[in-house]
LUMPAZA-569240 format. One record per atom (N, C-alpha, C): residue in three letters; x, y, z; residue number from 1. Coordinates in Angstrom, 1 decimal. Layout:
// residues N
   residu        x        y        z   num
      ALA        X        Y        Z   NUM
...
//
This chain:
// residues 220
   residu        x        y        z   num
      MET      1.7     -1.6    -48.3     1
      MET      1.3     -0.4    -47.6     1
      MET      0.4     -0.8    -46.4     1
      THR      0.7     -0.3    -45.2     2
      THR     -0.2     -0.6    -44.1     2
      THR     -1.5      0.2    -44.1     2
      ASP     -2.5     -0.2    -43.4     3
      ASP     -3.8      0.4    -43.4     3
      ASP     -3.7      1.8    -42.9     3
      ASP     -2.7      2.2    -42.0     4
      ASP     -2.7      3.5    -41.4     4
      ASP     -1.8      4.4    -42.1     4
      VAL     -1.2      4.0    -43.2     5
      VAL     -0.4      4.9    -44.1     5
      VAL     -1.0      5.0    -45.4     5
      ARG     -1.6      6.1    -45.7     6
      ARG     -2.4      6.4    -46.9     6
      ARG     -1.8      7.5    -47.7     6
      PRO     -1.6      7.4    -49.0     7
      PRO     -1.1      8.5    -49.8     7
      PRO     -2.1      9.7    -49.8     7
      THR     -1.6     10.9    -49.8     8
      THR     -2.5     12.0    -49.9     8
      THR     -2.8     12.3    -51.3     8
      ARG     -4.0     12.4    -51.6     9
      ARG     -4.4     12.7    -53.0     9
      ARG     -4.1     14.1    -53.4     9
      PRO     -3.3     14.3    -54.5    10
      PRO     -3.0     15.7    -54.9    10
      PRO     -4.3     16.4    -55.3    10
      PRO     -4.4     17.7    -55.1    11
      PRO     -5.6     18.4    -55.6    11
      PRO     -5.7     18.4    -57.1    11
      THR     -6.9     18.4    -57.6    12
      THR     -7.1     18.5    -59.0    12
      THR     -6.8     19.9    -59.4    12
      ALA     -6.7     20.2    -60.7    13
      ALA     -6.4     21.5    -61.2    13
      ALA     -7.5     22.5    -60.7    13
      GLN     -8.8     22.0    -60.7    14
      GLN     -9.9     22.9    -60.3    14
      GLN     -9.8     23.2    -58.8    14
      GLU     -9.5     22.2    -58.0    15
      GLU     -9.3     22.5    -56.6    15
      GLU     -8.2     23.4    -56.3    15
      PHE     -7.1     23.3    -57.0    16
      PHE     -5.9     24.1    -56.8    16
      PHE     -6.3     25.6    -57.2    16
      VAL     -6.9     25.8    -58.3    17
      VAL     -7.3     27.1    -58.8    17
      VAL     -8.3     27.7    -57.8    17
      LEU     -9.3     26.9    -57.4    18
      LEU    -10.3     27.4    -56.4    18
      LEU     -9.7     27.9    -55.1    18
      ALA     -8.7     27.1    -54.6    19
      ALA     -8.0     27.6    -53.4    19
      ALA     -7.3     28.8    -53.6    19
      GLN     -6.6     29.0    -54.8    20
      GLN     -5.8     30.2    -55.1    20
      GLN     -6.8     31.4    -55.2    20
      LEU     -7.9     31.2    -55.8    21
      LEU     -8.8     32.3    -56.0    21
      LEU     -9.4     32.8    -54.6    21
      ARG     -9.7     31.8    -53.8    22
      ARG    -10.2     32.1    -52.5    22
      ARG     -9.2     32.9    -51.7    22
      GLN     -7.9     32.5    -51.8    23
      GLN     -6.9     33.2    -51.0    23
      GLN     -6.7     34.6    -51.6    23
      ALA     -6.8     34.8    -52.9    24
      ALA     -6.6     36.1    -53.5    24
      ALA     -7.7     37.0    -53.0    24
      ILE     -9.0     36.5    -52.9    25
      ILE    -10.1     37.3    -52.5    25
      ILE     -9.9     37.7    -51.0    25
      VAL     -9.5     36.7    -50.2    26
      VAL     -9.3     37.0    -48.7    26
      VAL     -8.2     38.0    -48.5    26
      SER     -7.1     37.8    -49.2    27
      SER     -5.9     38.7    -49.0    27
      SER     -6.0     40.0    -49.6    27
      GLY     -7.0     40.2    -50.5    28
      GLY     -7.2     41.5    -51.2    28
      GLY     -6.4     41.6    -52.5    28
      GLY     -5.8     40.4    -52.9    29
      GLY     -5.2     40.4    -54.2    29
      GLY     -6.2     40.6    -55.3    29
      LEU     -7.4     40.1    -55.1    30
      LEU     -8.6     40.4    -55.9    30
      LEU     -9.5     41.2    -55.1    30
      ARG     -9.8     42.4    -55.5    31
      ARG    -10.6     43.3    -54.7    31
      ARG    -12.0     43.4    -55.1    31
      PRO    -13.0     43.7    -54.2    32
      PRO    -14.4     43.8    -54.6    32
      PRO    -14.6     44.7    -55.8    32
      GLY    -15.3     44.2    -56.8    33
      GLY    -15.6     45.0    -58.0    33
      GLY    -14.6     44.8    -59.1    33
      GLU    -13.5     44.2    -58.8    34
      GLU    -12.4     44.0    -59.8    34
      GLU    -12.8     43.0    -60.8    34
      GLN    -12.5     43.3    -62.1    35
      GLN    -12.7     42.3    -63.1    35
      GLN    -11.6     41.2    -63.0    35
      ILE    -12.0     40.0    -63.2    36
      ILE    -11.1     38.8    -63.2    36
      ILE    -10.6     38.5    -64.6    36
      ARG     -9.3     38.8    -64.8    37
      ARG     -8.7     38.5    -66.1    37
      ARG     -8.3     37.1    -66.2    37
      GLN     -9.1     36.3    -66.9    38
      GLN     -8.9     34.9    -66.9    38
      GLN     -7.6     34.4    -67.5    38
      ASP     -7.2     35.1    -68.6    39
      ASP     -6.0     34.7    -69.3    39
      ASP     -4.8     34.9    -68.4    39
      ALA     -4.8     36.1    -67.7    40
      ALA     -3.7     36.4    -66.8    40
      ALA     -3.6     35.4    -65.6    40
      LEU     -4.8     35.1    -65.1    41
      LEU     -4.8     34.2    -63.9    41
      LEU     -4.4     32.8    -64.3    41
      ALA     -4.9     32.3    -65.5    42
      ALA     -4.5     31.0    -66.0    42
      ALA     -3.0     30.9    -66.1    42
      GLU     -2.4     31.9    -66.7    43
      GLU     -1.0     31.9    -66.8    43
      GLU     -0.3     31.9    -65.5    43
      ARG     -0.8     32.7    -64.6    44
      ARG     -0.2     32.8    -63.2    44
      ARG     -0.3     31.5    -62.5    44
      PHE     -1.4     30.8    -62.6    45
      PHE     -1.6     29.5    -61.9    45
      PHE     -1.0     28.3    -62.6    45
      GLY     -0.6     28.6    -63.9    46
      GLY      0.0     27.5    -64.7    46
      GLY     -1.0     26.4    -65.1    46
      THR     -2.2     26.9    -65.4    47
      THR     -3.3     26.0    -65.8    47
      THR     -4.0     26.5    -67.1    47
      SER     -4.8     25.7    -67.7    48
      SER     -5.7     26.1    -68.8    48
      SER     -6.8     26.9    -68.2    48
      ARG     -7.6     27.5    -69.1    49
      ARG     -8.8     28.3    -68.6    49
      ARG     -9.9     27.4    -68.2    49
      VAL     -9.9     26.1    -68.5    50
      VAL    -11.0     25.2    -68.2    50
      VAL    -11.2     25.1    -66.7    50
      PRO    -10.2     24.7    -65.9    51
      PRO    -10.4     24.6    -64.4    51
      PRO    -10.6     26.0    -63.8    51
      LEU    -10.1     27.0    -64.5    52
      LEU    -10.4     28.4    -63.9    52
      LEU    -11.9     28.7    -64.1    52
      ARG    -12.4     28.4    -65.2    53
      ARG    -13.9     28.6    -65.4    53
      ARG    -14.7     27.8    -64.5    53
      GLU    -14.3     26.5    -64.2    54
      GLU    -15.1     25.7    -63.3    54
      GLU    -15.0     26.3    -61.9    54
      ALA    -13.8     26.7    -61.5    55
      ALA    -13.7     27.3    -60.2    55
      ALA    -14.5     28.6    -60.0    55
      LEU    -14.6     29.4    -61.1    56
      LEU    -15.3     30.6    -61.1    56
      LEU    -16.8     30.4    -61.0    56
      LYS    -17.3     29.3    -61.6    57
      LYS    -18.7     28.9    -61.5    57
      LYS    -19.1     28.6    -60.0    57
      ILE    -18.1     27.9    -59.3    58
      ILE    -18.4     27.5    -57.9    58
      ILE    -18.5     28.8    -57.1    58
      LEU    -17.5     29.7    -57.3    59
      LEU    -17.5     31.0    -56.6    59
      LEU    -18.8     31.8    -56.9    59
      GLU    -19.2     31.7    -58.2    60
      GLU    -20.5     32.5    -58.5    60
      GLU    -21.6     31.9    -57.8    60
      GLY    -21.7     30.6    -57.6    61
      GLY    -22.8     30.0    -56.9    61
      GLY    -22.8     30.4    -55.4    61
      GLU    -21.6     30.7    -54.9    62
      GLU    -21.4     31.1    -53.5    62
      GLU    -21.7     32.6    -53.3    62
      GLY    -21.8     33.3    -54.5    63
      GLY    -21.9     34.8    -54.4    63
      GLY    -20.7     35.6    -54.2    63
      GLN    -19.5     34.9    -54.4    64
      GLN    -18.2     35.6    -54.3    64
      GLN    -17.8     36.3    -55.5    64
      VAL    -18.3     35.8    -56.7    65
      VAL    -18.0     36.5    -57.9    65
      VAL    -19.4     36.6    -58.7    65
      SER    -19.4     37.5    -59.6    66
      SER    -20.6     37.7    -60.5    66
      SER    -20.2     37.7    -61.9    66
      TYR    -21.1     37.2    -62.8    67
      TYR    -20.9     37.1    -64.2    67
      TYR    -21.7     38.2    -64.9    67
      GLN    -21.1     39.0    -65.8    68
      GLN    -21.8     39.9    -66.6    68
      GLN    -21.6     39.6    -68.1    68
      PRO    -22.7     39.3    -68.8    69
      PRO    -22.6     39.0    -70.2    69
      PRO    -21.7     39.9    -71.0    69
      HIS    -20.9     39.4    -71.8    70
      HIS    -20.0     40.1    -72.7    70
      HIS    -18.9     40.9    -72.0    70
      ARG    -18.8     40.7    -70.7    71
      ARG    -17.8     41.4    -69.9    71
      ARG    -17.0     40.4    -69.1    71
      GLY    -17.6     39.4    -68.6    72
      GLY    -16.9     38.3    -67.8    72
      GLY    -17.2     38.4    -66.3    72
      TYR    -16.3     37.8    -65.6    73
      TYR    -16.4     37.7    -64.1    73
      TYR    -15.8     38.9    -63.4    73
      PHE    -16.5     39.2    -62.3    74
      PHE    -16.0     40.3    -61.4    74
      PHE    -16.1     39.8    -59.9    74
      VAL    -15.2     40.3    -59.1    75
      VAL    -15.3     40.0    -57.7    75
      VAL    -16.5     40.7    -57.2    75
      ALA    -17.3     40.0    -56.4    76
      ALA    -18.6     40.6    -55.9    76
      ALA    -18.3     41.8    -55.0    76
      GLU    -19.1     42.8    -55.1    77
      GLU    -19.1     43.9    -54.2    77
      GLU    -19.6     43.5    -52.8    77
      LEU    -19.0     44.1    -51.7    78
      LEU    -19.5     43.8    -50.4    78
      LEU    -20.8     44.5    -50.1    78
      SER    -21.7     43.8    -49.4    79
      SER    -23.0     44.4    -49.2    79
      SER    -23.4     44.1    -47.7    79
      SER    -23.9     45.2    -47.1    80
      SER    -24.4     45.0    -45.7    80
      SER    -25.5     44.1    -45.6    80
      ASP    -26.5     44.2    -46.6    81
      ASP    -27.6     43.3    -46.6    81
      ASP    -27.3     41.9    -46.7    81
      ASP    -26.3     41.6    -47.6    82
      ASP    -25.8     40.2    -47.8    82
      ASP    -25.2     39.7    -46.6    82
      LEU    -24.4     40.5    -45.9    83
      LEU    -23.7     40.1    -44.7    83
      LEU    -24.7     39.7    -43.6    83
      VAL    -25.7     40.6    -43.4    84
      VAL    -26.7     40.4    -42.4    84
      VAL    -27.5     39.1    -42.7    84
      GLU    -27.9     38.9    -43.9    85
      GLU    -28.6     37.7    -44.3    85
      GLU    -27.8     36.4    -44.0    85
      VAL    -26.6     36.4    -44.5    86
      VAL    -25.8     35.2    -44.3    86
      VAL    -25.6     34.9    -42.8    86
      TYR    -25.3     35.9    -42.0    87
      TYR    -25.0     35.7    -40.6    87
      TYR    -26.3     35.3    -39.9    87
      ARG    -27.4     35.7    -40.3    88
      ARG    -28.7     35.3    -39.7    88
      ARG    -28.9     33.8    -40.0    88
      ILE    -28.6     33.4    -41.2    89
      ILE    -28.7     31.9    -41.5    89
      ILE    -27.7     31.1    -40.7    89
      ARG    -26.5     31.7    -40.6    90
      ARG    -25.5     31.0    -39.8    90
      ARG    -25.9     30.8    -38.4    90
      ARG    -26.5     31.8    -37.8    91
      ARG    -27.0     31.7    -36.4    91
      ARG    -27.9     30.5    -36.2    91
      LEU    -28.8     30.3    -37.1    92
      LEU    -29.8     29.2    -37.0    92
      LEU    -29.1     27.9    -37.1    92
      LEU    -28.2     27.7    -38.1    93
      LEU    -27.5     26.5    -38.4    93
      LEU    -26.5     26.1    -37.3    93
      GLU    -25.7     27.2    -36.9    94
      GLU    -24.7     26.9    -35.9    94
      GLU    -25.2     26.6    -34.5    94
      ASP    -26.3     27.2    -34.2    95
      ASP    -27.0     26.8    -32.9    95
      ASP    -27.3     25.3    -32.9    95
      GLU    -27.8     24.8    -34.0    96
      GLU    -28.1     23.4    -34.1    96
      GLU    -26.8     22.5    -34.0    96
      ALA    -25.8     23.0    -34.7    97
      ALA    -24.5     22.3    -34.7    97
      ALA    -23.9     22.2    -33.3    97
      VAL    -24.0     23.3    -32.6    98
      VAL    -23.4     23.3    -31.2    98
      VAL    -24.1     22.3    -30.3    98
      ALA    -25.4     22.3    -30.4    99
      ALA    -26.2     21.4    -29.5    99
      ALA    -25.9     20.0    -29.9    99
      ALA    -25.8     19.7    -31.2   100
      ALA    -25.5     18.3    -31.6   100
      ALA    -24.1     17.9    -31.3   100
      ALA    -23.1     18.9    -31.3   101
      ALA    -21.7     18.5    -31.2   101
      ALA    -21.3     18.3    -29.7   101
      MET    -21.9     19.1    -28.8   102
      MET    -21.4     19.1    -27.4   102
      MET    -21.2     17.7    -26.8   102
      PRO    -22.1     16.8    -27.0   103
      PRO    -21.9     15.5    -26.4   103
      PRO    -20.7     14.7    -26.9   103
      HIS    -20.1     15.2    -28.0   104
      HIS    -19.0     14.5    -28.7   104
      HIS    -17.7     15.3    -28.5   104
      ILE    -17.7     16.3    -27.7   105
      ILE    -16.5     17.1    -27.5   105
      ILE    -15.6     16.3    -26.5   105
      ASP    -14.4     16.1    -26.9   106
      ASP    -13.4     15.3    -26.1   106
      ASP    -12.1     16.1    -26.0   106
      ASP    -11.1     15.5    -25.4   107
      ASP     -9.9     16.2    -25.2   107
      ASP     -9.2     16.5    -26.5   107
      VAL     -9.4     15.7    -27.5   108
      VAL     -8.8     15.9    -28.8   108
      VAL     -9.4     17.2    -29.4   108
      ALA    -10.7     17.4    -29.3   109
      ALA    -11.4     18.6    -29.9   109
      ALA    -10.9     19.8    -29.1   109
      ILE    -10.8     19.8    -27.8   110
      ILE    -10.3     20.9    -27.0   110
      ILE     -8.8     21.3    -27.4   110
      THR     -8.0     20.2    -27.6   111
      THR     -6.6     20.5    -28.0   111
      THR     -6.6     21.1    -29.4   111
      GLU     -7.4     20.7    -30.3   112
      GLU     -7.5     21.3    -31.7   112
      GLU     -7.8     22.8    -31.6   112
      MET     -8.8     23.1    -30.8   113
      MET     -9.2     24.5    -30.6   113
      MET     -8.1     25.3    -30.0   113
      GLU     -7.5     24.8    -29.0   114
      GLU     -6.4     25.5    -28.3   114
      GLU     -5.3     25.8    -29.3   114
      ALA     -4.9     24.8    -30.2   115
      ALA     -3.9     25.0    -31.2   115
      ALA     -4.3     26.1    -32.2   115
      SER     -5.6     26.1    -32.5   116
      SER     -6.0     27.1    -33.4   116
      SER     -5.9     28.5    -32.9   116
      LEU     -6.1     28.7    -31.6   117
      LEU     -6.0     30.0    -30.9   117
      LEU     -4.5     30.4    -30.9   117
      VAL     -3.6     29.5    -30.7   118
      VAL     -2.2     29.8    -30.7   118
      VAL     -1.8     30.3    -32.1   118
      ALA     -2.3     29.5    -33.2   119
      ALA     -2.0     29.9    -34.5   119
      ALA     -2.6     31.3    -34.9   119
      MET     -3.8     31.6    -34.3   120
      MET     -4.4     32.9    -34.6   120
      MET     -3.6     34.0    -34.0   120
      ASP     -3.1     33.8    -32.7   121
      ASP     -2.3     34.8    -32.1   121
      ASP     -1.0     35.1    -32.9   121
      ALA     -0.4     34.0    -33.4   122
      ALA      0.8     34.2    -34.2   122
      ALA      0.6     35.0    -35.5   122
      ALA     -0.5     34.6    -36.1   123
      ALA     -0.9     35.3    -37.4   123
      ALA     -1.3     36.7    -37.2   123
      SER     -2.0     37.0    -36.1   124
      SER     -2.4     38.3    -35.7   124
      SER     -1.2     39.2    -35.5   124
      THR     -0.2     38.7    -34.8   125
      THR      1.0     39.4    -34.5   125
      THR      1.7     39.8    -35.8   125
      LEU      1.7     38.9    -36.8   126
      LEU      2.4     39.2    -38.0   126
      LEU      1.5     40.0    -39.0   126
      GLY      0.3     40.1    -38.7   127
      GLY     -0.7     40.8    -39.6   127
      GLY     -1.0     40.0    -40.8   127
      ASP     -0.9     38.6    -40.7   128
      ASP     -1.1     37.7    -41.8   128
      ASP     -2.6     37.3    -41.8   128
      ILE     -3.4     38.1    -42.6   129
      ILE     -4.8     37.9    -42.6   129
      ILE     -5.2     36.6    -43.1   129
      THR     -4.5     36.1    -44.1   130
      THR     -4.9     34.8    -44.7   130
      THR     -4.7     33.7    -43.7   130
      ALA     -3.6     33.7    -43.0   131
      ALA     -3.3     32.6    -42.0   131
      ALA     -4.3     32.8    -40.8   131
      LEU     -4.6     34.0    -40.5   132
      LEU     -5.5     34.3    -39.4   132
      LEU     -6.9     33.8    -39.7   132
      THR     -7.3     34.0    -40.9   133
      THR     -8.7     33.5    -41.4   133
      THR     -8.7     32.0    -41.3   133
      ALA     -7.7     31.3    -41.8   134
      ALA     -7.7     29.9    -41.8   134
      ALA     -7.7     29.3    -40.4   134
      ALA     -6.9     29.9    -39.5   135
      ALA     -6.9     29.4    -38.1   135
      ALA     -8.2     29.7    -37.4   135
      ASN     -8.8     30.8    -37.7   136
      ASN    -10.2     31.1    -37.1   136
      ASN    -11.2     30.1    -37.6   136
      ARG    -11.2     29.7    -38.8   137
      ARG    -12.1     28.7    -39.3   137
      ARG    -11.8     27.4    -38.6   137
      ALA    -10.6     27.0    -38.5   138
      ALA    -10.2     25.7    -37.8   138
      ALA    -10.8     25.7    -36.4   138
      PHE    -10.7     26.8    -35.7   139
      PHE    -11.3     26.9    -34.3   139
      PHE    -12.7     26.5    -34.3   139
      HIS    -13.5     27.2    -35.2   140
      HIS    -14.9     27.0    -35.1   140
      HIS    -15.4     25.6    -35.7   140
      PHE    -14.7     25.1    -36.7   141
      PHE    -15.1     23.9    -37.3   141
      PHE    -14.6     22.7    -36.5   141
      ALA    -13.7     22.9    -35.6   142
      ALA    -13.4     21.8    -34.6   142
      ALA    -14.6     21.5    -33.8   142
      LEU    -15.4     22.5    -33.6   143
      LEU    -16.7     22.3    -32.9   143
      LEU    -17.8     21.8    -33.8   143
      PHE    -18.0     22.5    -34.9   144
      PHE    -19.2     22.2    -35.8   144
      PHE    -19.1     20.8    -36.3   144
      GLU    -17.9     20.3    -36.7   145
      GLU    -17.7     19.0    -37.3   145
      GLU    -17.9     17.9    -36.3   145
      ARG    -18.0     18.2    -35.0   146
      ARG    -18.3     17.2    -34.0   146
      ARG    -19.8     16.9    -33.9   146
      SER    -20.6     17.6    -34.7   147
      SER    -22.0     17.5    -34.7   147
      SER    -22.5     16.1    -35.1   147
      GLY    -21.6     15.4    -35.9   148
      GLY    -22.0     14.2    -36.5   148
      GLY    -23.1     14.3    -37.6   148
      MET    -23.2     15.6    -38.1   149
      MET    -24.1     15.9    -39.2   149
      MET    -23.4     16.5    -40.3   149
      PRO    -22.8     15.7    -41.2   150
      PRO    -21.9     16.2    -42.3   150
      PRO    -22.6     17.1    -43.2   150
      ARG    -23.9     16.9    -43.5   151
      ARG    -24.6     17.8    -44.4   151
      ARG    -24.8     19.2    -43.7   151
      LEU    -25.1     19.2    -42.4   152
      LEU    -25.2     20.5    -41.7   152
      LEU    -23.8     21.2    -41.7   152
      ALA    -22.7     20.5    -41.4   153
      ALA    -21.4     21.1    -41.4   153
      ALA    -21.0     21.7    -42.8   153
      ARG    -21.5     20.9    -43.8   154
      ARG    -21.2     21.4    -45.2   154
      ARG    -21.9     22.7    -45.5   154
      LEU    -23.2     22.8    -45.1   155
      LEU    -23.9     24.0    -45.3   155
      LEU    -23.3     25.2    -44.6   155
      ILE    -22.9     25.0    -43.4   156
      ILE    -22.2     26.1    -42.6   156
      ILE    -20.9     26.5    -43.3   156
      ARG    -20.2     25.5    -43.8   157
      ARG    -18.9     25.8    -44.5   157
      ARG    -19.2     26.6    -45.8   157
      GLN    -20.2     26.3    -46.5   158
      GLN    -20.5     27.1    -47.7   158
      GLN    -20.8     28.5    -47.3   158
      LEU    -21.5     28.8    -46.2   159
      LEU    -21.8     30.1    -45.8   159
      LEU    -20.5     30.8    -45.4   159
      TRP    -19.6     30.1    -44.7   160
      TRP    -18.4     30.7    -44.4   160
      TRP    -17.6     31.1    -45.7   160
      ASP    -17.6     30.2    -46.6   161
      ASP    -16.9     30.4    -47.9   161
      ASP    -17.4     31.7    -48.5   161
      ALA    -18.7     31.9    -48.4   162
      ALA    -19.3     33.1    -49.1   162
      ALA    -19.0     34.4    -48.4   162
      THR    -18.5     34.4    -47.2   163
      THR    -18.3     35.6    -46.4   163
      THR    -16.8     35.8    -46.0   163
      ASP    -15.9     35.1    -46.6   164
      ASP    -14.5     35.2    -46.2   164
      ASP    -14.0     36.7    -46.5   164
      ALA    -14.5     37.3    -47.6   165
      ALA    -14.1     38.6    -47.9   165
      ALA    -14.5     39.6    -46.8   165
      TYR    -15.7     39.4    -46.2   166
      TYR    -16.1     40.3    -45.1   166
      TYR    -15.2     40.0    -43.9   166
      ARG    -14.9     38.8    -43.6   167
      ARG    -14.0     38.4    -42.5   167
      ARG    -12.7     39.1    -42.6   167
      ALA    -12.2     39.2    -43.9   168
      ALA    -10.9     39.8    -44.1   168
      ALA    -10.9     41.3    -43.7   168
      VAL    -12.1     41.9    -44.1   169
      VAL    -12.2     43.4    -43.7   169
      VAL    -12.2     43.5    -42.2   169
      TYR    -12.8     42.6    -41.5   170
      TYR    -12.9     42.7    -40.1   170
      TYR    -11.5     42.5    -39.4   170
      PHE    -10.8     41.6    -39.9   171
      PHE     -9.5     41.2    -39.3   171
      PHE     -8.4     42.3    -39.6   171
      VAL     -8.6     43.1    -40.5   172
      VAL     -7.6     44.1    -40.9   172
      VAL     -7.3     45.0    -39.6   172
      GLU     -8.3     45.3    -38.8   173
      GLU     -8.2     46.2    -37.7   173
      GLU     -7.7     45.4    -36.5   173
      ALA     -6.6     45.9    -35.9   174
      ALA     -6.0     45.2    -34.8   174
      ALA     -6.9     45.1    -33.6   174
      ASP     -7.7     46.1    -33.3   175
      ASP     -8.7     46.1    -32.2   175
      ASP     -9.7     44.9    -32.4   175
      ASN    -10.1     44.7    -33.6   176
      ASN    -11.0     43.6    -33.9   176
      ASN    -10.3     42.2    -33.6   176
      ARG     -9.0     42.1    -34.0   177
      ARG     -8.3     40.9    -33.8   177
      ARG     -8.2     40.6    -32.3   177
      GLU     -7.9     41.6    -31.5   178
      GLU     -7.8     41.5    -30.1   178
      GLU     -9.1     41.1    -29.5   178
      ARG    -10.2     41.7    -30.0   179
      ARG    -11.5     41.3    -29.4   179
      ARG    -11.8     39.9    -29.7   179
      VAL    -11.5     39.4    -31.0   180
      VAL    -11.8     38.0    -31.3   180
      VAL    -11.1     37.1    -30.4   180
      ALA     -9.8     37.4    -30.1   181
      ALA     -9.0     36.5    -29.2   181
      ALA     -9.7     36.4    -27.9   181
      THR    -10.2     37.5    -27.3   182
      THR    -10.9     37.5    -26.1   182
      THR    -12.2     36.7    -26.2   182
      GLU    -13.0     36.9    -27.2   183
      GLU    -14.3     36.2    -27.4   183
      GLU    -14.0     34.7    -27.6   183
      HIS    -13.0     34.3    -28.3   184
      HIS    -12.7     32.9    -28.5   184
      HIS    -12.4     32.2    -27.2   184
      ARG    -11.6     32.9    -26.3   185
      ARG    -11.4     32.3    -25.0   185
      ARG    -12.6     32.1    -24.2   185
      THR    -13.6     33.0    -24.3   186
      THR    -14.9     32.9    -23.6   186
      THR    -15.6     31.7    -24.2   186
      ILE    -15.6     31.6    -25.5   187
      ILE    -16.3     30.4    -26.2   187
      ILE    -15.7     29.1    -25.7   187
      LEU    -14.4     29.1    -25.7   188
      LEU    -13.7     27.8    -25.4   188
      LEU    -13.9     27.5    -23.9   188
      GLY    -14.0     28.5    -23.0   189
      GLY    -14.3     28.2    -21.6   189
      GLY    -15.7     27.6    -21.5   189
      ALA    -16.7     28.0    -22.2   190
      ALA    -18.0     27.4    -22.2   190
      ALA    -18.0     26.0    -22.7   190
      ILE    -17.2     25.8    -23.8   191
      ILE    -17.1     24.5    -24.4   191
      ILE    -16.5     23.5    -23.4   191
      ARG    -15.4     23.9    -22.7   192
      ARG    -14.8     23.1    -21.7   192
      ARG    -15.8     22.6    -20.6   192
      GLU    -16.7     23.5    -20.3   193
      GLU    -17.7     23.1    -19.3   193
      GLU    -18.9     22.4    -19.9   193
      ARG    -18.8     22.1    -21.2   194
      ARG    -19.9     21.4    -21.9   194
      ARG    -21.2     22.1    -21.7   194
      ASP    -21.2     23.5    -21.7   195
      ASP    -22.3     24.3    -21.4   195
      ASP    -22.9     24.8    -22.7   195
      VAL    -24.0     24.1    -23.2   196
      VAL    -24.5     24.5    -24.5   196
      VAL    -25.1     25.9    -24.5   196
      PRO    -26.0     26.3    -23.6   197
      PRO    -26.6     27.6    -23.6   197
      PRO    -25.5     28.7    -23.6   197
      ARG    -24.5     28.6    -22.8   198
      ARG    -23.4     29.6    -22.6   198
      ARG    -22.6     29.7    -23.9   198
      THR    -22.3     28.5    -24.5   199
      THR    -21.6     28.5    -25.8   199
      THR    -22.3     29.2    -26.9   199
      ILE    -23.6     28.9    -27.0   200
      ILE    -24.4     29.5    -28.0   200
      ILE    -24.5     31.0    -27.8   200
      ALA    -24.7     31.4    -26.5   201
      ALA    -24.8     32.9    -26.2   201
      ALA    -23.4     33.6    -26.6   201
      ALA    -22.3     32.9    -26.3   202
      ALA    -21.0     33.5    -26.6   202
      ALA    -20.8     33.6    -28.1   202
      LEU    -21.3     32.6    -28.8   203
      LEU    -21.2     32.7    -30.3   203
      LEU    -22.1     33.8    -30.9   203
      HIS    -23.3     34.0    -30.3   204
      HIS    -24.2     35.0    -30.7   204
      HIS    -23.5     36.4    -30.6   204
      ALA    -22.9     36.6    -29.4   205
      ALA    -22.2     37.9    -29.2   205
      ALA    -21.0     38.1    -30.1   205
      HIS    -20.3     37.0    -30.4   206
      HIS    -19.1     37.0    -31.3   206
      HIS    -19.6     37.4    -32.7   206
      ARG    -20.6     36.8    -33.2   207
      ARG    -21.1     37.1    -34.6   207
      ARG    -21.7     38.5    -34.6   207
      ASP    -22.5     38.9    -33.6   208
      ASP    -23.1     40.2    -33.6   208
      ASP    -22.1     41.3    -33.7   208
      HIS    -21.1     41.2    -32.9   209
      HIS    -20.1     42.3    -33.0   209
      HIS    -19.4     42.3    -34.4   209
      ALA    -19.1     41.2    -34.9   210
      ALA    -18.5     41.2    -36.3   210
      ALA    -19.4     41.9    -37.3   210
      VAL    -20.7     41.5    -37.3   211
      VAL    -21.6     42.1    -38.2   211
      VAL    -21.7     43.6    -38.0   211
      HIS    -21.8     44.0    -36.8   212
      HIS    -21.9     45.5    -36.5   212
      HIS    -20.7     46.2    -36.9   212
      ARG    -19.5     45.7    -36.7   213
      ARG    -18.3     46.4    -37.0   213
      ARG    -18.1     46.4    -38.6   213
      VAL    -18.4     45.3    -39.2   214
      VAL    -18.2     45.3    -40.7   214
      VAL    -19.2     46.2    -41.4   214
      ARG    -20.4     46.2    -40.9   215
      ARG    -21.4     47.1    -41.4   215
      ARG    -21.0     48.6    -41.3   215
      THR    -20.4     48.9    -40.1   216
      THR    -19.9     50.3    -39.9   216
      THR    -18.8     50.6    -40.9   216
      ILE    -17.9     49.6    -41.2   217
      ILE    -16.8     49.9    -42.1   217
      ILE    -17.4     50.0    -43.5   217
      LEU    -18.3     49.2    -43.9   218
      LEU    -18.9     49.2    -45.3   218
      LEU    -19.7     50.5    -45.5   218
      ASP    -20.5     50.9    -44.5   219
      ASP    -21.3     52.1    -44.6   219
      ASP    -20.5     53.4    -44.6   219
      SER    -19.2     53.3    -44.1   220
      SER    -18.4     54.5    -44.1   220
      SER    -17.6     54.7    -45.4   220
//
């Protein structure tokens, strides 16, 4: 086997179940407040309850599910206060990531972000919220992961994991999807110019609108 040909490690049962649970929450297959029927899900995923419980503990730590004694796990209810807090923390961390990443932005990074925007447009046209959410994440992390600070990128990823359900609520509306496409082009334009202040300002506006719109939806 040559050095540049490496086998892809298959996911563990826990990783597989965790990915399936995340997708179910994002897609609405598991709705806020819904009880998680572990036996049914274990059968559906073709696993034992052990990796399912391990995955649920991870989601509990992220705040995506909650545990009630003698009742079990439930999908977390969406909360405006929780949303605002997480996005405020994201703002602080992502500003730092952008400043650290910009000197390392190259043509490969720009190409990755452009490809993500194409994938988002395709998913938006189909109304595929799961694919749209994944492509949106790929766009942003093509920037954040260039920071050269893996611990910082990991913290930001954990915050994103905790708010995928809110993102799904936002992307359901076609007007929001169109706005995101416009905002992403503005962000990418600033990145192409390697303009840190303009990129940060564009990201602030991007997040602020999302928070405002989701809070309006939740409050209604």
